[in-house]
All heavy atoms as an XYZ file, in Angstrom:
889
protein
N      24.946    -19.677     14.927
C      23.794    -18.954     14.413
C      24.028    -18.631     12.932
O      25.102    -18.196     12.545
C      23.590    -17.670     15.223
C      22.384    -16.875     14.773
S      22.039    -15.435     15.810
C      21.439    -16.226     17.286
N      23.015    -18.849     12.148
C      23.094    -18.600     10.704
C      23.085    -17.103     10.422
O      22.208    -16.383     10.894
C      21.914    -19.270      9.982
O      21.938    -20.663     10.257
C      21.993    -19.049      8.485
N      24.071    -16.657      9.655
C      24.161    -15.262      9.225
C      23.320    -15.095      7.955
O      23.474    -15.882      7.026
C      25.606    -14.888      8.917
C      26.560    -15.031     10.085
C      26.388    -13.921     11.107
O      26.166    -12.777     10.759
N      26.471    -14.280     12.366
N      22.472    -14.103      7.925
C      21.632    -13.840      6.753
C      21.615    -12.346      6.469
O      21.637    -11.531      7.393
C      20.214    -14.340      6.987
N      21.576    -12.017      5.194
C      21.385    -10.632      4.764
C      20.109    -10.601      3.951
O      19.892    -11.451      3.094
C      22.570    -10.144      3.905
O      23.763    -10.219      4.688
C      22.358     -8.712      3.429
N      19.267     -9.615      4.237
C      18.030     -9.458      3.468
C      18.005     -8.058      2.860
O      18.228     -7.064      3.553
C      16.775     -9.721      4.328
C      15.497     -9.580      3.484
C      16.725     -8.840      5.555
C      14.215    -10.030      4.177
N      17.780     -8.017      1.549
C      17.509     -6.756      0.860
C      16.013     -6.552      1.015
O      15.217     -7.271      0.409
C      17.952     -6.831     -0.609
C      19.445     -6.679     -0.745
C      20.306     -7.711     -0.401
C      19.993     -5.479     -1.167
C      21.680     -7.563     -0.497
C      21.374     -5.317     -1.270
C      22.198     -6.359     -0.926
O      23.564     -6.200     -1.017
N      15.655     -5.605      1.850
C      14.318     -5.504      2.430
C      13.640     -4.183      2.091
O      14.274     -3.132      2.059
C      14.480     -5.638      3.956
C      13.239     -5.528      4.758
N      12.173     -6.376      4.612
C      12.904     -4.680      5.763
C      11.233     -6.049      5.500
N      11.655     -5.014      6.193
N      12.342     -4.276      1.842
C      11.479     -3.106      1.719
C      10.387     -3.280      2.764
O       9.516     -4.137      2.615
C      10.873     -3.017      0.320
C       9.910     -1.858      0.169
O       9.552     -1.192      1.135
N       9.481     -1.611     -1.048
N      10.419     -2.504      3.850
C       9.449     -2.691      4.927
C       7.991     -2.476      4.513
O       7.077     -2.932      5.198
C       9.874     -1.686      5.996
C      10.911     -0.827      5.396
C      11.381     -1.461      4.128
N       7.762     -1.839      3.368
C       6.384     -1.621      2.906
C       5.834     -2.822      2.143
O       4.652     -2.864      1.825
C       6.325     -0.371      2.029
C       6.679      0.885      2.819
C       6.499      2.129      2.010
N       5.086      2.314      1.715
C       4.617      3.058      0.722
N       5.452      3.670     -0.079
N       3.334      3.175      0.525
N       6.690     -3.806      1.841
C       6.294     -4.978      1.058
C       5.915     -6.129      1.992
O       6.715     -6.540      2.837
C       7.457     -5.385      0.151
S       7.240     -6.975     -0.666
N       4.718     -6.667      1.816
C       4.264     -7.744      2.702
C       5.127     -8.996      2.575
O       5.443     -9.649      3.580
C       2.796     -8.081      2.438
O       2.618     -8.589      1.125
N       5.548     -9.348      1.367
C       6.401    -10.532      1.186
C       7.751    -10.328      1.859
O       8.320    -11.255      2.431
C       6.598    -10.855     -0.299
C       5.336    -11.300     -0.997
C       4.854    -12.636     -0.469
C       3.604    -13.060     -1.236
N       2.793    -13.991     -0.496
N       8.262     -9.116      1.785
C       9.531     -8.808      2.424
C       9.389     -8.916      3.949
O      10.250     -9.501      4.618
C       9.987     -7.408      2.011
O      11.353     -7.220      2.259
N       8.306     -8.393      4.493
C       8.071     -8.498      5.940
C       7.904     -9.951      6.364
O       8.420    -10.376      7.394
C       6.838     -7.681      6.345
C       7.038     -6.176      6.241
C       5.912     -5.395      6.912
N       4.590     -5.783      6.464
C       3.930     -5.245      5.445
N       4.497     -4.277      4.737
N       2.721     -5.643      5.126
N       7.185    -10.741      5.558
C       6.995    -12.157      5.875
C       8.323    -12.917      5.827
O       8.582    -13.782      6.668
C       5.998    -12.798      4.900
C       4.576    -12.322      5.059
C       3.686    -12.741      3.890
O       4.078    -13.526      3.045
N       2.481    -12.174      3.844
N       9.150    -12.595      4.863
C      10.456    -13.250      4.742
C      11.337    -12.893      5.932
O      11.994    -13.765      6.516
C      11.130    -12.861      3.414
O      10.280    -13.262      2.329
C      12.485    -13.517      3.268
N      11.344    -11.629      6.329
C      12.113    -11.204      7.497
C      11.622    -11.934      8.747
O      12.425    -12.426      9.548
C      12.013     -9.684      7.671
C      12.733     -9.093      8.881
C      14.223     -9.418      8.853
C      12.495     -7.594      8.936
N      10.314    -12.046      8.902
C       9.751    -12.757     10.060
C      10.178    -14.223     10.069
O      10.487    -14.786     11.133
C       8.224    -12.642     10.056
N      10.229    -14.853      8.902
C      10.648    -16.248      8.808
C      12.126    -16.390      9.199
O      12.501    -17.332      9.913
C      10.394    -16.789      7.402
C      10.669    -18.269      7.166
C       9.919    -19.167      8.139
C      10.293    -18.642      5.727
N      12.962    -15.473      8.764
C      14.376    -15.488      9.169
C      14.499    -15.351     10.686
O      15.298    -16.051     11.320
C      15.144    -14.365      8.470
C      15.421    -14.527      6.985
C      15.938    -13.213      6.391
C      16.405    -15.653      6.728
N      13.706    -14.444     11.272
C      13.726    -14.258     12.722
C      13.256    -15.522     13.432
O      13.858    -15.954     14.419
C      12.857    -13.060     13.115
C      13.454    -11.736     12.668
C      12.493    -10.563     12.800
O      11.257    -10.771     12.903
O      12.980     -9.406     12.778
N      12.194    -16.129     12.907
C      11.655    -17.363     13.483
C      12.695    -18.480     13.483
O      12.765    -19.291     14.403
C      10.418    -17.779     12.677
C       9.765    -19.068     13.098
C       8.629    -19.448     12.152
O       7.746    -18.595     11.922
O       8.640    -20.579     11.641
N      13.532    -18.516     12.445
C      14.565    -19.553     12.317
C      15.822    -19.217     13.120
O      16.796    -19.963     13.096
C      14.930    -19.779     10.847
C      13.777    -20.319     10.012
C      13.371    -21.706     10.485
C      12.254    -22.282      9.636
N      11.813    -23.584     10.125
N      15.795    -18.082     13.830
C      16.901    -17.725     14.707
C      18.134    -17.213     13.998
O      19.243    -17.304     14.537
N      17.972    -16.655     12.822
C      19.113    -16.146     12.058
C      19.621    -14.830     12.641
O      18.861    -14.058     13.230
C      18.722    -15.914     10.599
S      18.325    -17.426      9.716
N      20.916    -14.580     12.475
C      21.524    -13.293     12.766
C      21.393    -12.494     11.471
O      22.042    -12.821     10.476
C      22.979    -13.473     13.172
C      23.658    -12.163     13.517
O      22.950    -11.171     13.797
O      24.902    -12.119     13.483
N      20.550    -11.466     11.471
C      20.117    -10.826     10.227
C      20.720     -9.438     10.064
O      20.653     -8.605     10.969
C      18.573    -10.705     10.197
C      17.930    -12.062     10.461
C      18.105    -10.115      8.880
C      16.468    -11.979     10.860
N      21.271     -9.207      8.876
C      21.657     -7.869      8.450
C      20.583     -7.400      7.479
O      20.316     -8.073      6.483
C      23.031     -7.877      7.742
O      24.010     -8.379      8.652
C      23.410     -6.485      7.271
N      19.955     -6.286      7.810
C      18.879     -5.750      6.970
C      19.424     -4.608      6.120
O      19.990     -3.654      6.648
C      17.699     -5.255      7.832
C      17.114     -6.410      8.643
C      16.640     -4.591      6.955
C      16.093     -5.981      9.678
N      19.261     -4.739      4.817
C      19.639     -3.685      3.883
C      18.349     -3.117      3.310
O      17.653     -3.785      2.548
C      20.529     -4.231      2.740
C      20.861     -3.112      1.748
C      21.785     -4.882      3.285
N      18.011     -1.905      3.733
C      16.840     -1.245      3.142
C      17.313     -0.621      1.831
O      17.760      0.517      1.789
C      16.256     -0.213      4.105
C      15.525     -0.858      5.259
C      14.690      0.126      6.042
O      14.072      1.040      5.430
O      14.638     -0.037      7.271
N      17.200     -1.412      0.771
C      17.819     -1.057     -0.508
C      17.198      0.172     -1.165
O      17.824      0.770     -2.043
C      17.801     -2.255     -1.464
C      16.426     -2.634     -1.927
C      15.921     -2.140     -3.116
C      15.614     -3.453     -1.156
C      14.649     -2.469     -3.534
C      14.350     -3.784     -1.563
C      13.869     -3.288     -2.751
O      12.599     -3.600     -3.155
N      16.005      0.578     -0.747
C      15.441      1.810     -1.309
C      16.128      3.042     -0.708
O      16.181      4.093     -1.337
C      13.933      1.880     -1.070
C      13.106      0.838     -1.814
C      11.621      0.987     -1.462
C      13.298      0.929     -3.320
N      16.661      2.903      0.519
C      17.385      3.994      1.168
C      18.869      3.952      0.821
O      19.512      4.987      0.698
C      17.220      3.903      2.688
C      15.821      4.180      3.174
C      15.757      4.089      4.681
C      14.356      4.325      5.195
N      14.280      4.155      6.656
N      19.413      2.748      0.718
C      20.827      2.541      0.415
C      20.898      1.639     -0.805
O      20.996      0.418     -0.689
C      21.547      1.876      1.613
O      21.284      2.628      2.786
C      23.044      1.802      1.377
N      20.812      2.249     -1.967
C      20.747      1.482     -3.219
C      22.073      0.785     -3.500
O      23.133      1.387     -3.344
C      20.391      2.395     -4.375
N      22.010     -0.474     -3.927
C      23.246     -1.150     -4.320
C      23.780     -0.545     -5.618
O      23.010     -0.129     -6.476
C      22.809     -2.604     -4.532
C      21.340     -2.540     -4.778
C      20.834     -1.320     -4.057
N      25.112     -0.483     -5.739
C      25.690      0.021     -6.975
C      25.755     -1.110     -8.004
O      25.375     -2.248     -7.718
C      27.061      0.658     -6.734
C      28.113     -0.310     -6.226
O      27.983     -1.547     -6.426
O      29.106      0.167     -5.635
N      26.236     -0.800     -9.186
C      26.258     -1.777    -10.282
C      27.042     -3.027     -9.910
O      26.621     -4.144    -10.223
C      26.820     -1.134    -11.546
N      28.181     -2.862     -9.229
C      28.981     -4.024     -8.837
C      28.229     -4.916     -7.852
O      28.286     -6.141     -7.942
C      30.322     -3.588     -8.243
C      31.269     -3.013     -9.294
O      31.109     -3.333    -10.496
O      32.175     -2.246     -8.912
N      27.538     -4.299     -6.892
C      26.741     -5.077     -5.933
C      25.620     -5.834     -6.646
O      25.331     -6.985     -6.315
C      26.152     -4.163     -4.859
C      27.157     -3.618     -3.883
C      26.506     -2.630     -2.922
O      26.442     -1.436     -3.267
O      26.067     -3.071     -1.850
N      24.987     -5.186     -7.613
C      23.911     -5.837     -8.360
C      24.458     -7.030     -9.135
O      23.851     -8.108     -9.148
C      23.190     -4.824     -9.275
C      22.413     -3.824     -8.406
C      22.259     -5.540    -10.261
C      21.865     -2.631     -9.139
N      25.625     -6.863     -9.750
C      26.240     -7.982    -10.471
C      26.567     -9.125     -9.518
O      26.379    -10.304     -9.863
C      27.502     -7.516    -11.199
C      27.206     -6.650    -12.406
C      28.478     -6.139    -13.052
C      28.160     -5.194    -14.189
N      29.372     -4.625    -14.798
N      27.045     -8.804     -8.308
C      27.336     -9.839     -7.314
C      26.051    -10.546     -6.883
O      26.022    -11.775     -6.759
C      28.044     -9.221     -6.100
C      28.391    -10.215     -5.007
C      29.373    -11.283     -5.447
O      30.221    -11.037     -6.299
N      29.265    -12.462     -4.888
N      24.982     -9.793     -6.679
C      23.691    -10.393     -6.322
C      23.208    -11.323     -7.432
O      22.715    -12.425     -7.163
C      22.639     -9.314     -6.047
C      22.745     -8.592     -4.703
C      21.825     -7.380     -4.700
C      22.422     -9.536     -3.563
N      23.362    -10.883     -8.675
C      22.955    -11.735     -9.808
C      23.713    -13.052     -9.788
O      23.127    -14.121     -9.995
C      23.193    -11.012    -11.139
C      22.198     -9.926    -11.446
S      22.575     -9.100    -13.006
C      22.580    -10.483    -14.140
N      25.006    -12.968     -9.524
C      25.833    -14.174     -9.467
C      25.350    -15.096     -8.339
O      25.210    -16.303     -8.532
C      27.296    -13.776     -9.260
C      28.264    -14.915     -9.274
C      29.701    -14.418     -9.144
C      30.663    -15.585     -9.153
N      32.056    -15.141     -9.010
N      25.100    -14.515     -7.168
C      24.642    -15.303     -6.028
C      23.258    -15.919     -6.282
O      22.960    -17.000     -5.788
C      24.620    -14.441     -4.761
C      26.010    -14.068     -4.288
C      25.989    -13.050     -3.167
O      25.377    -11.993     -3.285
N      26.682    -13.361     -2.086
N      22.441    -15.207     -7.051
C      21.107    -15.713     -7.401
C      21.153    -16.720     -8.548
O      20.163    -17.379     -8.836
C      20.188    -14.548     -7.790
C      19.710    -13.648     -6.653
C      19.220    -12.308     -7.198
C      18.615    -14.339     -5.847
N      22.290    -16.779     -9.236
C      22.420    -17.681    -10.379
C      21.716    -17.160    -11.620
O      21.222    -17.938    -12.439
N      21.682    -15.845    -11.778
C      20.984    -15.219    -12.909
C      21.978    -14.761    -13.968
O      23.018    -14.192    -13.648
C      20.174    -14.008    -12.439
C      19.147    -14.250    -11.334
C      18.492    -12.929    -10.949
C      18.125    -15.277    -11.742
N      21.639    -14.982    -15.224
C      22.475    -14.514    -16.327
C      21.959    -13.197    -16.900
O      22.722    -12.368    -17.381
C      22.528    -15.572    -17.425
N      20.654    -13.002    -16.850
C      20.011    -11.829    -17.451
C      19.531    -10.889    -16.345
O      18.742    -11.303    -15.494
C      18.830    -12.285    -18.316
C      18.107    -11.141    -19.009
O      18.485     -9.966    -18.824
O      17.147    -11.436    -19.746
N      19.981     -9.634    -16.337
C      19.540     -8.695    -15.304
C      18.018     -8.548    -15.217
O      17.474     -8.287    -14.142
C      20.181     -7.368    -15.719
C      21.296     -7.728    -16.615
C      20.917     -9.019    -17.277
N      17.335     -8.752    -16.326
C      15.880     -8.596    -16.327
C      15.208     -9.578    -15.359
O      14.138     -9.310    -14.817
C      15.338     -8.790    -17.746
C      13.966     -8.173    -17.962
C      13.507     -8.219    -19.407
N      14.500     -7.866    -20.399
C      14.824     -6.625    -20.763
N      14.215     -5.613    -20.210
N      15.757     -6.404    -21.677
N      15.867    -10.722    -15.114
C      15.315    -11.712    -14.182
C      15.281    -11.191    -12.748
O      14.616    -11.764    -11.899
C      16.147    -13.001    -14.217
C      16.107    -13.721    -15.551
C      17.053    -14.902    -15.548
O      18.244    -14.722    -15.896
O      16.600    -16.000    -15.191
N      15.992    -10.110    -12.491
C      16.070     -9.522    -11.156
C      15.207     -8.265    -11.047
O      15.212     -7.596    -10.029
C      17.538     -9.187    -10.865
C      17.846     -8.856     -9.450
S      19.642     -8.688     -9.280
C      19.683     -7.513     -7.952
N      14.447     -7.979    -12.096
C      13.710     -6.717    -12.158
C      12.206     -6.891    -11.990
O      11.635     -7.895    -12.387
C      13.969     -6.026    -13.498
C      15.409     -5.659    -13.710
S      15.660     -4.744    -15.239
C      15.232     -3.095    -14.688
N      11.628     -5.845    -11.429
C      10.173     -5.749    -11.314
C       9.681     -5.056    -12.590
O       9.593     -3.829    -12.648
C       9.800     -4.971    -10.056
C      10.287     -5.656     -8.779
C       9.988     -4.844     -7.546
N       8.576     -4.575     -7.405
C       7.673     -5.410     -6.880
N       8.048     -6.587     -6.450
N       6.403     -5.069     -6.801
N       9.377     -5.854    -13.592
C       9.050     -5.313    -14.914
C       7.660     -4.685    -14.980
O       7.332     -4.048    -15.971
C       9.187     -6.403    -15.988
O       8.311     -7.481    -15.659
C      10.613     -6.908    -16.087
N       6.865     -4.845    -13.924
C       5.528     -4.248    -13.934
C       5.489     -2.871    -13.266
O       4.454     -2.217    -13.236
C       4.534     -5.201    -13.268
C       4.329     -6.464    -14.086
C       3.209     -7.313    -13.542
C       2.842     -8.396    -14.520
N       3.573     -9.619    -14.389
N       6.632     -2.438    -12.747
C       6.693     -1.105    -12.139
C       6.568     -0.031    -13.217
O       7.059     -0.193    -14.334
C       8.021     -0.910    -11.389
C       8.166     -1.740    -10.136
C       7.238     -1.316     -9.011
O       6.767     -0.155     -8.998
O       6.971     -2.169     -8.140
N       5.942      1.077    -12.854
C       5.765      2.186    -13.789
C       7.119      2.693    -14.299
O       7.262      3.031    -15.485
C       5.002      3.325    -13.122
N       8.121      2.688    -13.433
C       9.444      3.178    -13.820
C      10.059      2.330    -14.935
O      10.809      2.841    -15.760
C      10.386      3.174    -12.605
C      10.066      4.226    -11.574
C       8.945      3.837    -10.597
O       8.321      2.770    -10.779
O       8.693      4.614     -9.670
N       9.743      1.058    -14.969
C      10.254      0.177    -16.022
C       9.739      0.648    -17.382
O      10.498      0.760    -18.341
C       9.818     -1.264    -15.744
C      10.370     -2.280    -16.709
C      11.622     -2.841    -16.517
C       9.629     -2.691    -17.814
C      12.139     -3.779    -17.404
C      10.129     -3.629    -18.708
C      11.384     -4.173    -18.490
O      11.887     -5.099    -19.370
N       8.456      0.957    -17.430
C       7.858      1.429    -18.683
C       8.319      2.850    -19.009
O       8.660      3.157    -20.150
C       6.340      1.353    -18.592
C       5.824     -0.084    -18.577
C       4.318     -0.137    -18.356
C       3.795     -1.545    -18.225
N       4.348     -2.290    -17.092
N       8.350      3.709    -17.982
C       8.747      5.102    -18.185
C      10.174      5.213    -18.737
O      10.462      6.077    -19.569
C       8.659      5.884    -16.869
C       7.239      6.129    -16.416
C       7.154      6.599    -14.968
O       8.208      6.862    -14.336
O       6.024      6.685    -14.463
N      11.063      4.342    -18.266
C      12.454      4.372    -18.717
C      12.673      3.542    -19.982
O      13.799      3.420    -20.452
C      13.379      3.881    -17.596
C      13.374      4.786    -16.390
C      14.294      4.288    -15.285
O      15.362      3.728    -15.548
N      13.887      4.489    -14.046
N      11.579      2.976    -20.515
C      11.617      2.180    -21.756
C      12.671      1.074    -21.678
O      13.451      0.860    -22.605
C      11.843      3.088    -22.967
C      10.760      4.128    -23.109
C      10.999      5.108    -24.240
O      12.086      5.230    -24.777
N       9.942      5.811    -24.606
N      12.652      0.343    -20.562
C      13.672     -0.672    -20.313
C      13.436     -1.968    -21.070
O      14.336     -2.809    -21.155
C      13.794     -0.932    -18.814
C      14.289      0.275    -18.009
C      14.242     -0.007    -16.521
C      15.680      0.691    -18.445
N      12.258     -2.129    -21.654
C      11.994     -3.337    -22.438
C      12.911     -3.403    -23.663
O      13.176     -4.486    -24.180
C      10.528     -3.390    -22.864
N      13.424     -2.256    -24.082
C      14.240     -2.222    -25.296
C      15.741     -2.163    -25.022
O      16.524     -1.984    -25.949
C      13.830     -1.019    -26.152
O      14.068      0.181    -25.436
N      16.155     -2.307    -23.752
C      17.587     -2.291    -23.435
C      17.980     -3.607    -22.773
O      17.120     -4.412    -22.404
C      17.969     -1.090    -22.538
C      17.636      0.220    -23.214
C      17.304     -1.186    -21.192
N      19.289     -3.820    -22.624
C      19.758     -5.082    -22.058
C      21.053     -4.869    -21.286
O      21.622     -3.773    -21.286
C      19.968     -6.113    -23.170
N      21.509     -5.929    -20.651
C      22.817     -5.975    -20.013
C      23.090     -4.879    -19.011
O      22.300     -4.627    -18.104
N      24.245     -4.210    -19.192
C      24.687     -3.202    -18.236
C      23.725     -2.026    -18.123
O      23.678     -1.370    -17.083
C      26.096     -2.706    -18.593
C      27.167     -3.740    -18.255
O      26.877     -4.695    -17.502
O      28.302     -3.588    -18.758
N      22.957     -1.752    -19.168
C      21.976     -0.664    -19.094
C      20.877     -1.007    -18.095
O      20.384     -0.131    -17.380
C      21.373     -0.375    -20.471
C      22.377      0.268    -21.423
O      23.346      0.903    -20.945
O      22.206      0.110    -22.637
N      20.492     -2.278    -18.016
C      19.488     -2.695    -17.036
C      20.064     -2.628    -15.622
O      19.382     -2.207    -14.677
C      18.991     -4.113    -17.335
C      18.179     -4.274    -18.613
C      17.861     -5.747    -18.857
C      16.900     -3.449    -18.569
N      21.316     -3.030    -15.483
C      21.978     -2.959    -14.177
C      22.067     -1.510    -13.717
O      21.787     -1.195    -12.560
C      23.362     -3.643    -14.237
C      23.163     -5.158    -14.415
C      24.185     -3.332    -12.990
C      24.396     -5.936    -14.760
N      22.430     -0.621    -14.625
C      22.509      0.811    -14.295
C      21.144      1.345    -13.878
O      21.040      2.148    -12.942
C      23.058      1.598    -15.484
N      20.095      0.894    -14.552
C      18.737      1.336    -14.202
C      18.366      0.895    -12.790
O      17.771      1.663    -12.025
C      17.731      0.797    -15.212
N      18.738     -0.340    -12.414
C      18.446     -0.807    -11.053
C      19.253     -0.027    -10.021
O      18.755      0.254     -8.923
C      18.730     -2.307    -10.927
C      17.686     -3.172    -11.596
S      17.923     -4.933    -11.253
C      19.144     -5.369    -12.505
N      20.488      0.332    -10.360
C      21.325      1.085     -9.425
C      20.778      2.497     -9.194
O      20.835      3.001     -8.071
C      22.763      1.150     -9.937
N      20.230      3.101    -10.236
C      19.694      4.461    -10.085
C      18.235      4.479     -9.655
O      17.771      5.471     -9.100
C      19.848      5.275    -11.386
O      19.174      4.608    -12.438
C      21.308      5.464    -11.745
N      17.514      3.395     -9.911
C      16.103      3.286     -9.532
C      15.914      1.946     -8.808
O      15.429      0.973     -9.391
C      15.183      3.358    -10.775
O      15.572      4.462    -11.598
C      13.721      3.512    -10.376
N      16.318      1.867     -7.530
C      16.284      0.578     -6.829
C      14.885     -0.027     -6.692
O      14.763     -1.233     -6.454
C      16.914      0.890     -5.473
C      16.805      2.363     -5.312
C      16.847      2.938     -6.695
N      13.865      0.775     -6.893
C      12.497      0.238     -6.858
C      12.311     -0.862     -7.899
O      11.422     -1.708     -7.783
C      11.507      1.380     -7.098
C      10.058      1.010     -6.925
C       9.169      2.227     -7.107
C       7.712      1.877     -6.914
N       6.852      3.028     -7.142
N      13.156     -0.873     -8.923
C      13.062     -1.865     -9.991
C      13.582     -3.243     -9.574
O      13.357     -4.225    -10.269
C      13.850     -1.392    -11.221
C      13.278     -0.177    -11.939
C      14.289      0.355    -12.950
C      11.975     -0.546    -12.627
N      14.286     -3.320     -8.446
C      14.877     -4.585     -8.001
C      13.809     -5.457     -7.355
O      13.072     -5.004     -6.472
C      16.036     -4.331     -7.016
C      17.131     -3.498     -7.688
C      16.588     -5.651     -6.475
C      18.218     -3.013     -6.738
N      13.733     -6.711     -7.789
C      12.795     -7.668     -7.189
C      13.153     -7.833     -5.723
O      14.321     -7.814     -5.345
C      12.888     -9.020     -7.915
C      11.894    -10.043     -7.426
C      10.446     -9.609     -7.586
O       9.906     -9.751     -8.691
O       9.844     -9.124     -6.589
N      12.143     -8.001     -4.897
C      12.357     -8.100     -3.463
C      11.540     -9.215     -2.856
O      10.553     -9.615     -3.473
C      12.005     -6.774     -2.813
C      10.506     -6.468     -2.998
C      10.136     -5.125     -2.421
N       8.721     -4.871     -2.613
C       8.213     -4.076     -3.513
N       8.976     -3.432     -4.361
N       6.910     -3.920     -3.601
N      11.910     -9.637     -1.693
C      13.189     -9.442     -1.038
C      14.221    -10.423     -1.579
O      13.870    -11.435     -2.179
C      12.876     -9.769      0.422
C      11.809    -10.836      0.321
C      10.982    -10.436     -0.880
N      15.483    -10.098     -1.365
C      16.582    -11.010     -1.699
C      17.251    -11.380     -0.385
O      17.552    -10.498      0.429
C      17.600    -10.352     -2.646
C      16.945     -9.971     -3.975
C      18.796    -11.285     -2.876
C      17.819     -9.122     -4.893
N      17.454    -12.675     -0.179
C      18.113    -13.156      1.033
C      19.398    -13.871      0.638
O      19.397    -14.692     -0.284
C      17.187    -14.107      1.826
C      17.923    -14.728      3.007
C      15.943    -13.375      2.303
N      20.468    -13.536      1.356
C      21.773    -14.160      1.131
C      22.175    -14.906      2.399
O      22.173    -14.324      3.495
C      22.854    -13.122      0.803
C      22.442    -12.252     -0.372
C      24.193    -13.811      0.538
C      23.275    -11.008     -0.526
N      22.502    -16.173      2.229
C      23.008    -17.003      3.324
C      24.126    -17.868      2.743
O      23.922    -18.543      1.730
C      21.906    -17.893      3.941
C      20.807    -17.028      4.569
C      22.495    -18.861      4.980
C      19.601    -17.799      5.085
N      25.270    -17.825      3.380
C      26.375    -18.674      2.939
C      26.822    -18.428      1.513
O      27.215    -19.361      0.816
N      26.752    -17.176      1.066
C      27.221    -16.845     -0.280
C      26.236    -17.140     -1.390
O      26.494    -16.834     -2.541
N      25.097    -17.745     -1.047
C      24.057    -18.007     -2.050
C      22.853    -17.144     -1.732
O      22.621    -16.778     -0.586
C      23.666    -19.480     -2.045
C      24.783    -20.381     -2.509
C      24.309    -21.792     -2.656
C      25.462    -22.647     -3.164
N      25.100    -24.028     -3.303
N      22.073    -16.849     -2.773
C      20.920    -15.970     -2.589
C      19.685    -16.555     -3.265
O      19.789    -17.324     -4.224
C      21.218    -14.586     -3.162
N      18.528    -16.165     -2.726
C      17.233    -16.501     -3.328
C      16.312    -15.302     -3.154
O      16.518    -14.462     -2.281
C      16.560    -17.753     -2.698
C      17.364    -19.010     -2.951
C      16.284    -17.559     -1.232
N      15.291    -15.252     -3.996
C      14.211    -14.290     -3.806
C      13.262    -14.858     -2.763
O      12.960    -16.052     -2.782
C      13.435    -14.060     -5.110
C      14.223    -13.365     -6.175
C      14.587    -14.027     -7.335
C      14.597    -12.037     -6.034
C      15.311    -13.392     -8.327
C      15.321    -11.392     -7.023
C      15.679    -12.072     -8.167
N      12.765    -14.015     -1.878
C      11.808    -14.440     -0.865
C      10.381    -14.352     -1.372
O       9.501    -13.859     -0.690
N      10.148    -14.832     -2.565
C       8.810    -14.876     -3.176
C       8.587    -16.276     -3.707
O       9.112    -16.582     -4.775
C       8.690    -13.852     -4.317
C       8.613    -12.456     -3.820
C       8.417    -11.467     -4.960
N       8.103    -10.173     -4.418
C       6.873     -9.727     -4.196
N       5.843    -10.442     -4.494
N       6.683     -8.540     -3.688
N       7.883    -17.102     -2.998
C       7.294    -16.908     -1.674
C       8.372    -16.958     -0.592
O       9.484    -17.435     -0.844
C       6.338    -18.092     -1.544
C       6.958    -19.171     -2.363
C       7.621    -18.450     -3.522
N       8.049    -16.490      0.627
C       9.032    -16.469      1.708
C       9.684    -17.832      1.965
O      10.868    -17.896      2.317
C       8.214    -16.005      2.922
C       7.126    -15.165      2.319
C       6.785    -15.846      1.021
N       8.960    -18.903      1.739
C       9.492    -20.249      1.993
C      10.701    -20.586      1.107
O      11.426    -21.530      1.393
C       8.380    -21.295      1.805
C       7.257    -21.201      2.819
C       6.280    -20.046      2.549
O       6.182    -19.585      1.388
O       5.633    -19.583      3.503
N      10.921    -19.819      0.052
C      12.095    -20.044     -0.810
C      13.394    -19.998      0.002
O      14.363    -20.678     -0.343
C      12.193    -18.999     -1.918
C      11.284    -19.293     -3.087
O      10.643    -20.321     -3.156
N      11.228    -18.348     -4.004
N      13.406    -19.205      1.072
C      14.649    -19.057      1.848
C      15.021    -20.356      2.570
O      16.178    -20.556      2.920
C      14.572    -17.901      2.858
C      13.585    -18.206      3.984
C      14.275    -16.605      2.149
C      13.752    -17.341      5.194
N      14.070    -21.243      2.771
C      14.337    -22.485      3.500
C      15.389    -23.324      2.780
O      16.121    -24.092      3.423
C      13.053    -23.275      3.716
C      11.977    -22.577      4.558
C      10.713    -23.405      4.629
C      12.503    -22.233      5.944
N      15.501    -23.175      1.467
C      16.522    -23.943      0.719
C      17.928    -23.515      1.090
O      18.877    -24.252      0.844
C      16.293    -23.767     -0.790
O      16.567    -22.424     -1.183
N      18.090    -22.347      1.701
C      19.410    -21.855      2.103
C      19.762    -22.226      3.543
O      20.924    -22.115      3.935
C      19.482    -20.334      1.949
C      19.304    -19.752      0.559
C      19.357    -18.233      0.615
C      20.341    -20.301     -0.403
N      18.785    -22.627      4.307
C      19.021    -22.936      5.728
C      19.410    -24.379      5.953
O      19.089    -25.255      5.247
C      17.780    -22.589      6.555
C      17.386    -21.114      6.553
C      16.060    -20.903      7.244
C      18.459    -20.291      7.251
């Protein structure tokens, strides 16, 4: 059985659809509700590596009000990672990890490349 971890927000339709697709494919799923249990800076850096991202901004929801309120357009690097760790709502969702690699579940079918 394929082991999968999903960084999940149950209020997000794409996140729910991605979780349903993992269930449909018979995966053994670990669900991380990242808004309740926020990843720390090291976890975010590991996720970036698994996603193949060099710039933390690629992992951020830049249209969230918190992004503008915290004036994150003018910062970079570790400051963006720190912002995601303290305000997990800024993290793009969902993120699925299978076999040490990760993808965003937007659209949910993106996860099929990991299966």
